[in-house]
N, C-alpha and C positions, 0 to 999 in steps of 0.2 A: 430266528430259525427258518429253515425251509417249510416246516410242518407247524401246526399247533398241537400240542401235547397236554391233553384234557384228562386229569384223574377223574375216574368214575366212582361212583358210590359202591360199586360191586367190587369189594376186596381185591386191592392190587393191581386192578386193570387201568389201561389208560386208552382214550380215544386218540389215535394220531389221524390227523386230517389235513388236506391241502386242495387247493384249487389253482388252476392256471387256464390261461385262455390267450390266444393271439391271433393275428391276422395270416392268411396264406402266404407262404414264400417260396413254394415250388409249384409247377405247373402239373403235377400229377395229382388229382384228387385224392386217390386212394392213398397214396404215399404221404399226403399232407394229413389224413386222417391217423394214420401210424404215428407220424412226428408228433401230433398233438398229444395223443395218448400216452407215448414215450416221456413227453415232457413233463405231463401231470405225475407220472408214476416216479419219474426221477427225485423229486422231493421226498417220497418215502424211501427210496434206496439210499439216498443221501444219509439217512439215519440208519442204515444197516438193516432196514426193514425188508424182507425178501417177499412178503405175501401181503395181499391186499384183500379186503374182505368184500368191498364193492367200489363199483364206479358208477357215477353219473356223466351224461355227456351234455356239454353246453354248446348249442348250435345258433348262429344266425346266419340266416338266408339273406343274400342280398335282393332288395327289391329291384336293383337294375337288370337282373337275369330274367331273361324270358323263360317261358315255361319248359320249352323244350331242352333248354341249358340246365335248367334247376332239376328236372327229372332225370338228367345223366348224370350231372356231377354230384349231387348231394347224397345220393345213395352211396356213390363209391366213397366220399368223405366217410360217411358213418361206417361202412364196411371195413374201411381201413383201421378206423379207431377201435371196432369191436375185435378185430383180428389181433391187434397189438395188445388189447387187455387179455385175449386168451393166451397169448405167449406168456403174459405175466401171470398166468394162473388164475385170474379172476374174469369178471363178467360186467357189461354195462346193464344195469336194471332200469334205468329211466332217465330223465334229465328235463331240458327245456330246450324248445326251438322258438324262435322269434324271427320276424321280419326287420330287417335293419339296412341302412344305406350300404354296409360292408358285410362281407363274409367273414364271421369269427368263428373259430373252433377252439374248444378246451373241454374242461371237465373238473371233476371232483372225485378224489380217492379217499377212501376211509378204512381204517383198519383197527381193531381192538388188540391191544398188545399187552403181554407181560413185560415186567422191567427188563428181563435178559433179551427180549426181543429187539431193542434198539439200542443205538449208541449215541448218547448226547454228544452234540457237537462242541465241547468245551474242555476237552482233556489234553490238548497237545501241550508238551513239554520241550525244552531245549535238547536238540540232538535228534528229534524226529526228522523224517524225510517226507517231503512233498511228492505225492504221485498223482498223475493225471491220466484219466483212462479213455479219453477220446482226442483226437487231433483238433486243433484249432483252425480257424479259417473258413467256417462255413459261410459267414455272411459275405466274405470276399468272393467265395465261389459261386454263390447264388447271383450276386450282383454282376460278376463277370459274364455268367452265362447270359443274363439278360442284355448285356451289352453286345453281345453277338449281332444283334439286329440294330444296333444303334452306332452307325459308322462314327460319330464324334467321340464317343466314348471308346469304342474299340480301338481307334487310332493311338489313344494313349497308352494302350497296354499291349498291343500286337508285337512290339519289339522285345517283350520279355517273355510271351506265352503264345502258343499256337491255339488255334480254334480246337484241336483234338485235346490238348492240355486242358481246357477250359471245360470241354464236355465231360472229361474224366473226372476232373476235381469236382464238378457239380454232382456226378452221380456218387461220387465218394461221400461227398458232403450229405446227399440226401439219404444214403443208407446209414451213415453214421447217425444222423438225426433220428432215424426210425429206429435205430437199435436201442433195446432196453439196457439199463444199468444195474440189472438184476444179479447178474453174475458177480460184479464189484461188490455189490451189497453184502452177498453172502461171504465173499472173501474177506471184508472188513472184520468179521467175527473170527473167522479162522486165523487171521494175521493180527488180531489185537490192535485194529485202529484205534485212535486216540480222537478224531474229529474228522469231519468230511461235510462238503457242500456241494451241489451240483453248479456246473458252469453254465450260465444263461445269458439273459439280456444285459447284465453289467459288464460282461467279459471277463477274462480270467483275473485281472487285477481287482476289478470291482468286487467280485465274490471273495478272492482271497482276503481283502481288506475287511469284508463283513465278517467272514470266519474268524480273522485273527481278533477281531474287537470282541468276540464272544468267549474268548478263552480264559480260563481261571487263573492260569499261569501268566505271569508278564513275558510274553514271547513276540517276537516278529517272524514274518515269513519273508525268506529271500529266495527269488525265483531265478535261476540260472540258464534252464533249458526250455525251449519252445516248440513243442512238436506241431508242426503245422501242415496242412494238406499240401502236397507238392505243387511248387510254383506260386502259391498265393501270398508268399511273403513278398515275391518279386513283384507281383501285381499289385500289392498294397503300396509298395515303395514307388512304382511307376505312376501311381495316382496322386502323389504327393502326400503319402500317408493320410489318404481321406478316411481310412477306417481305423487307424491307430492300432493295427493288428500287432506290431512290435513293443508297443507301449502298453498292451494288455487291456485296451478299453474297448476293442472291436467286440460288438455283440455276437454272442453265439445262441443257437436256438437248440435246445435238447442236446446240450454238450454232456462232456464227461463228467465224472466225479473228481474233485480235488480231495484228496484223502491224506491225513497226517498219520504215519505209521512209524512204529519203532525202527531205527536203523537197520537191525538185524533181520527185519522181516520185508523191507521195501522190496528187495530184488526178487525174494520168492513170491510175493504178491504179484509182481509184474510178470515173472514167469508164467505163473498159473493162469493170469488173465489171457497172456498170449496163447497159451494151449486150450483156453476154452473160446476165442475168438471164433465166430462163426460165420457163414457166408452172408450175402447182402439181404438185409431186412431180418435177420434171425435175431434170436434173443441175445447173442454175444455182443461183443464190441469190436468195432473195426479196429485192427492194429493192435490191441492190446493195451498196453500201459507204458508210461514213461516216468522215470524220475526226473522231476523238474526243479527241484530245490531243497532248502533246509530249513528248520525250525530253531531260531536262536533266541536267546536272551533279549528282550526288547520291550517296546512301548506299544504292542498290540497293534501294529501296522503291517502291511505288505508292501514289498518292492520289487522291481525287476532290475536286474543289474544293467550298467550302462550298454555293454554289448553282449547279450544272451546269445547262447549257441541255439542257431535255428536247426532243427531235426526235420528233414523233408519226408514226409509221411506219403509213400507211393500210394496209389489207388489200388485197392485189393483186385486181384486177378492180372495185374501188370507184372512183366518179369522182373522189375525191381522188387515188387513185394514179395515175391516168392524166393529171393536170394536172402541169405543170411547176412543182412547188410549191418555191419557193426554200428555205423552211425546212428541206426534208429534202435539199435538192441536196448529193450527197457533196463537192462542191468548194467549199462554202461553210462554212468553220470560223468558229468564235466569234472576235471581236475578240481574244482572248487568243492566238490562233494565227496572226494575220496578220503 
């Protein structure tokens, strides 16, 4: 599971706890702190938990940084982490800092829960619908942005994407990663979610497989639609599928929740997610949510169909994002789902 759930000695309460850390992947120290905090909290949110009692921060400062850079960069990382925690209604009360060859940012999140506070990720049944609450393609966007200054790499993708496209995709990826999944966690209760996980380092298919294996019922997950940050599918293809984005194994960082919902609730969940979506860096989620597949009777595995429908998710603030585009409508599943 995404969290450990430890029954306490004190009548009907459980400690739910998680830890996570990783290396910097964006060039803005403040946003890196926010992304790291959002990533830690996502494990709680994937169980429908909306409150966090306490957070600790784990920080590794690179011994390769000079004192001037360290004094400028590290406080921004810490402030970003603290601000994201505050958006999540919690606070950072301590942690650990060490000197290391690499910068590492992460933390621990803990909450004491009653049984009704969380949703165990094992109740999916045939007929459920799979919903994803953030677009895919963050790893592709971050790498493409780095390649702007690497002519050999840029030449491989410049025929399918402009520099402006890459910059917009990078900004979208950064704000998406820094957005909390807290709204989705609350709506899991409202719309009777049966199971969920967050999509991070193992990619969509990796986490879908992990979730499918945990189910009590003999079910399989079939994914038909892939919502992807605009132009990133083309970039991945131009790289010779270096990232395996369409295959579902491209790593995501602080991605969305993959939620199993009753069929009659899925479109309403997506609609409410879209209405809650907020501006850059806010507590909502970029773009809302998308119906991406179905749960059917099977052998507790997940798969993506041979030719999945690619939903191009435009960056927030763009003209395309402000139009009512039916191709990215969350309540518009492919014919396979109707």
